[in-house]
C-alpha positions in Angstrom: 20.4 32.6 47.0 22.7 29.6 47.8 24.6 27.8 45.1 22.5 24.7 45.7 19.3 26.6 45.3 20.6 28.2 42.1 21.5 24.8 40.7 18.0 23.5 41.5 16.4 26.5 39.8 18.6 26.0 36.7 17.7 22.3 36.6 14.0 23.2 37.0 14.3 25.6 34.1 15.9 23.0 31.9 13.2 20.5 32.8 10.5 23.0 31.9 12.1 23.6 28.6 12.3 19.9 27.8 8.7 19.4 28.8 7.6 22.4 26.7 9.5 21.0 23.7 7.9 17.6 24.1 4.5 19.2 24.4 5.1 21.2 21.2 6.2 18.0 19.4 3.1 16.2 20.5 0.9 19.0 19.4 2.6 19.0 15.9 2.1 15.2 15.7 -1.6 15.6 16.6 -2.1 18.3 14.0 -0.4 16.1 11.3 -2.6 13.1 12.3 -5.7 15.2 12.2 -4.8 16.5 8.7 -4.2 12.9 7.6 -7.6 11.9 8.9 -9.3 14.8 7.1 -7.5 14.0 3.9 -8.4 10.3 4.1 -12.0 11.1 4.8 -12.2 13.4 1.8 -10.5 10.7 -0.4 -13.0 8.1 0.8 -15.9 10.4 0.1 -14.7 11.1 -3.4 -14.2 7.4 -4.0 -17.7 6.6 -2.9 -19.1 9.4 -5.1 -17.2 8.2 -8.2 -17.8 4.5 -7.7 -20.4 3.0 -10.1 -23.6 1.8 -8.6 -23.6 -1.9 -7.8 -26.8 -3.7 -8.8 -27.4 -7.1 -7.3 -30.0 -9.3 -8.9 -31.3 -12.1 -6.8 -32.9 -15.1 -8.3 -36.2 -15.9 -6.8 -36.0 -19.2 -5.0 -38.9 -21.5 -5.6 -39.4 -25.1 -4.6 -38.6 -26.2 -8.1 -35.2 -24.4 -8.0 -34.4 -26.0 -4.7 -35.1 -29.5 -6.1 -32.7 -29.0 -9.1 
């Protein structure tokens, strides 16, 4: 194996290590984001369950009410 070929193989190995490291970091970020989404979804569900019901009463519109 020539010196140049050995250098290329070493550079290739370093590049592979960098890419694997970057991939691992992205996977960790994805897992964190997924956990945050699940947590937010659970919090929203709990908030909906605990919220008091909202009752809206509508006044019946009649011709007399519109004239007033």
